[in-house]
C-alpha positions as CSV (number, residue, x, y, z in Angstrom):
1,M,-3.7,2.3,-6.5
2,L,-7.3,1.2,-6.6
3,V,-9.6,2.9,-4.0
4,E,-13.2,2.3,-3.1
5,V,-15.2,4.5,-0.7
6,V,-18.6,2.9,0.1
7,S,-21.4,3.2,2.7
8,P,-24.4,0.9,3.2
9,E,-26.3,3.2,1.0
10,Q,-24.0,4.3,-1.8
11,N,-20.6,3.8,-3.7
12,F,-19.0,7.2,-3.4
13,F,-15.7,6.5,-5.2
14,S,-14.1,3.7,-7.2
15,G,-11.0,4.3,-9.2
16,E,-7.4,5.0,-9.3
17,A,-5.9,7.4,-6.7
18,T,-2.4,8.6,-5.8
19,M,-3.1,9.2,-2.1
20,V,-5.8,8.8,0.6
21,I,-5.9,10.6,3.9
22,S,-8.2,9.7,6.7
23,R,-8.4,9.6,10.6
24,T,-7.8,6.7,12.9
25,P,-7.8,6.7,16.7
26,E,-4.1,7.0,16.5
27,G,-4.2,10.0,14.3
28,E,-4.4,10.9,10.6
29,I,-3.1,8.3,8.1
30,G,-1.7,9.1,4.7
31,I,-1.8,6.1,2.3
32,L,0.4,6.0,-0.9
33,A,0.9,3.1,-3.3
34,G,2.9,0.3,-1.7
35,H,1.6,1.0,1.8
36,E,1.9,-2.1,4.0
37,P,-1.3,-4.1,4.5
38,T,-3.4,-2.6,7.3
39,V,-6.9,-2.8,8.8
40,A,-7.9,0.1,11.0
41,T,-10.9,1.7,12.6
42,L,-11.9,5.1,11.2
43,V,-13.1,7.9,13.6
44,P,-15.4,10.6,12.7
45,G,-13.9,13.3,10.5
46,G,-12.6,13.6,7.0
47,L,-11.4,11.5,4.1
48,T,-9.6,12.8,1.1
49,V,-8.9,11.0,-2.1
50,D,-6.2,12.5,-4.3
51,Q,-6.1,11.8,-8.1
52,E,-3.0,13.4,-9.7
53,G,-3.6,16.7,-7.9
54,T,-7.5,16.7,-8.0
55,R,-8.8,16.1,-4.5
56,K,-12.4,14.8,-3.4
57,S,-13.2,15.2,0.2
58,Y,-15.8,13.4,2.2
59,A,-17.1,13.6,5.8
60,I,-17.3,10.3,7.4
61,S,-18.9,9.4,10.8
62,G,-16.7,6.3,11.3
63,G,-16.0,3.0,9.7
64,V,-13.2,0.7,8.7
65,L,-10.2,1.0,6.4
66,Q,-8.6,-2.0,4.7
67,I,-5.3,-1.7,2.8
68,T,-4.1,-4.6,0.7
69,G,-1.2,-4.8,-1.8
70,E,-3.7,-3.8,-4.5
71,K,-6.5,-1.8,-3.0
72,V,-7.6,0.6,-0.4
73,L,-11.1,-0.1,0.9
74,I,-13.1,2.4,3.1
75,L,-16.3,1.1,4.5
76,G,-18.0,4.1,6.1
77,E,-21.1,4.1,8.3
78,A,-22.3,7.5,6.9
79,I,-20.4,9.4,4.2
80,E,-21.2,12.7,2.7
81,E,-19.2,14.5,-0.2
82,V,-17.9,17.9,0.9
83,D,-17.1,20.9,-1.3
84,G,-14.0,22.2,0.3
85,S,-10.7,21.1,1.9
86,H,-9.8,18.0,4.0
87,E,-10.2,20.2,7.1
88,D,-13.8,21.2,6.1
89,A,-14.5,17.5,5.6
90,V,-13.0,16.7,9.2
91,E,-15.3,19.4,10.7
92,K,-18.3,18.1,8.8
93,G,-17.7,14.5,9.9
94,I,-17.5,15.4,13.4
95,Q,-20.8,17.5,13.2
96,M,-22.5,14.4,11.6
97,V,-21.9,12.4,14.7
98,D,-22.7,15.4,17.0
99,Q,-26.1,15.5,15.2
100,E,-26.7,11.9,15.5
101,V,-26.1,12.0,19.3
102,E,-28.5,15.0,19.7
103,E,-31.3,13.1,17.9
């Protein structure tokens, strides 16, 4: 499935992926090819894109997720690539929002 991960400043990922994992207000969502069309709000945390066993993880401060029959689009407010696991990205995403509140 085609996946795009973008913020107002940058295009972080565009390409084929086998799975996407992210967080919504209802909990984590795992997206595979053929997922039903969905639009959801993303909460601060992690976003992971799996390409045939290779994973890229991102911290995300929030945003919107759109799933169509052909594409998964993640529009993030602030996104940062994370070296590490999905759990590391979740932690970093929450820290990003905490830092914004403190400032």
